C-alpha positions as MATLAB code, in Angstrom:
seq = 'XXXXXXXXXXXXXXXXXXXXXXXXXXXXXXXXXXXXXXXXXXXXXXXXXXXXXXXXXXXXXXXXXXXXXXXXXXXXXXXXXXXXXXXXXXXXXXXXXXXXXXXXXXXXXXXXXXXXXXXXXXXXXXXXXXXXXXXXXXXXX';
ca = [
       5.675  -13.596   -9.221;
       3.454  -10.855  -10.672;
       2.987   -8.108   -8.058;
       0.966   -4.945   -7.600;
       2.231   -2.865   -4.665;
      -0.197   -0.877   -2.482;
       1.121    1.993   -0.377;
       1.025    5.749   -0.026;
       3.523    7.545    2.296;
       7.296    7.802    2.150;
       7.706    5.015    4.727;
       6.359    2.603    2.090;
       9.028    3.471   -0.481;
      11.864    1.299    0.952;
       9.627   -1.780    0.673;
       8.733   -0.735   -2.879;
      12.453   -0.338   -3.670;
      13.098   -3.862   -2.373;
      10.285   -5.321   -4.474;
      11.499   -3.500   -7.578;
      15.026   -4.854   -7.002;
      13.765   -8.418   -6.524;
      13.234  -10.934   -9.285;
       9.476  -10.335   -9.208;
       7.507   -8.483  -11.879;
       6.136   -5.172  -10.580;
       3.009   -4.540  -12.669;
       1.646   -1.393  -10.997;
       1.241    0.459   -7.719;
      -1.994    1.351   -5.943;
      -1.862    4.565   -3.951;
      -4.196    7.207   -2.586;
      -5.275    9.915   -5.042;
      -3.293   13.129   -5.366;
      -4.163   15.443   -2.475;
      -3.928   19.185   -1.781;
      -0.749   20.166    0.066;
       1.420   23.175    0.810;
       0.520   26.846    0.963;
      -1.020   26.883   -2.489;
      -3.006   23.722   -1.729;
      -1.952   22.320   -5.096;
      -2.468   18.638   -5.813;
       0.569   16.560   -4.832;
       1.314   12.969   -5.806;
       1.900   10.507   -2.954;
       5.520    9.414   -2.443;
       4.642    5.930   -3.751;
       2.943    7.440   -6.805;
       5.918    9.730   -7.415;
       8.293    6.743   -7.163;
       6.210    4.841   -9.711;
       6.126    7.837  -12.072;
       9.916    8.123  -11.876;
      10.348    4.407  -12.596;
       7.780    4.088  -15.386;
       5.402    1.933  -13.346;
       1.635    2.222  -13.803;
      -0.132    4.117  -10.996;
      -3.674    3.265   -9.896;
      -5.340    5.914   -7.711;
      -8.903    4.866   -6.930;
     -10.816    7.208   -4.613;
     -12.275    3.992   -3.216;
     -10.876    0.535   -4.002;
     -14.400   -0.731   -4.713;
     -14.650    1.392   -7.886;
     -15.536   -0.848  -10.864;
     -12.804    0.692  -13.050;
     -10.157   -0.101  -10.446;
     -11.418   -3.658   -9.928;
     -11.516   -4.252  -13.688;
      -7.925   -3.014  -14.091;
      -6.739   -5.143  -11.166;
      -8.362   -8.198  -12.786;
      -6.673   -7.333  -16.111;
      -3.285   -7.082  -14.398;
      -3.923  -10.470  -12.732;
      -1.357  -10.109   -9.935;
      -0.324  -13.159   -7.953;
      -0.038  -11.035   -4.805;
      -0.471   -7.463   -3.594;
       2.089   -6.459   -0.943;
       0.754   -3.582    1.191;
       2.620   -0.987    3.260;
       0.558    1.881    4.720;
      -1.921    2.100    1.843;
      -4.513    3.998    3.879;
      -7.835    2.617    2.632;
     -10.007   -0.376    3.463;
      -9.844   -2.976    0.722;
     -13.225   -4.564   -0.070;
     -13.657   -8.354   -0.232;
     -14.111   -8.309   -4.010;
     -10.637   -6.786   -4.405;
      -9.121   -9.094   -1.780;
     -10.161  -12.102   -3.872;
      -8.403  -11.029   -7.082;
      -4.744  -11.984   -6.388;
      -4.404  -15.731   -5.825;
      -2.006  -15.230   -2.894;
      -3.968  -12.315   -1.434;
      -2.984   -8.896   -0.149;
      -0.023   -9.227    2.258;
       0.319   -6.366    4.757;
       3.506   -5.160    6.461;
       2.392   -3.230    9.540;
       4.812   -1.210   11.684;
       3.823   -2.650   15.064;
       3.554   -5.946   16.849;
      -0.147   -6.468   16.264;
      -2.584   -6.101   17.849;
      -0.770   -3.209   19.545;
      -1.180    0.172   17.883;
      -3.431   -0.837   15.028;
      -4.316    1.907   12.588;
      -2.524    5.140   11.898;
       0.784    6.163   13.509;
       1.831    2.849   15.120;
       5.481    3.896   15.464;
       4.556    7.245   17.010;
       2.202    5.570   19.495;
       4.874    3.059   20.530;
       7.317    5.918   21.191;
       4.736    8.069   23.014;
       3.803    5.168   25.293;
       7.412    4.182   25.986;
       7.132    0.653   24.606;
      10.332   -1.229   25.393;
       9.683   -3.809   22.690;
       8.422   -3.058   19.209;
       8.593   -4.573   15.764;
       6.673   -5.240   12.589;
       3.941   -7.709   11.691;
       3.135   -9.401    8.415;
      -0.331  -10.731    7.715;
      -2.914  -11.437    5.062;
      -5.614   -8.794    4.665;
      -9.087  -10.166    5.290;
     -12.544   -8.652    5.255;
     -13.055   -6.308    8.185;
];
């Protein structure tokens, strides 16, 4: 299968490693744009972007995933599926329609508990006795 991976933080890298080691074709990664970090506030590549750079994989960094240039490139790549782990941006319907098998999200909670940012931290803070991960298809909204 032809895949484009979407993710940003370090917690997404193990899933990206697994995809790269699979028999699937990794065409590119989508990640958040470089952001200021550290004392000097210099621009820093996301961990997913840095992984892709190190492995010679194309990096797409749209400020917003509705940008025409990003959508055009995604259409050109023609992925079958876009696996997502902690990408960090809402994906518009026009982008959701491009891969024939959709955007498949791995979320670090048993949905609907702890939707959004920091699901693992919220589970720990609230003393959840049971936790897990959920897999689902991204849809509008």
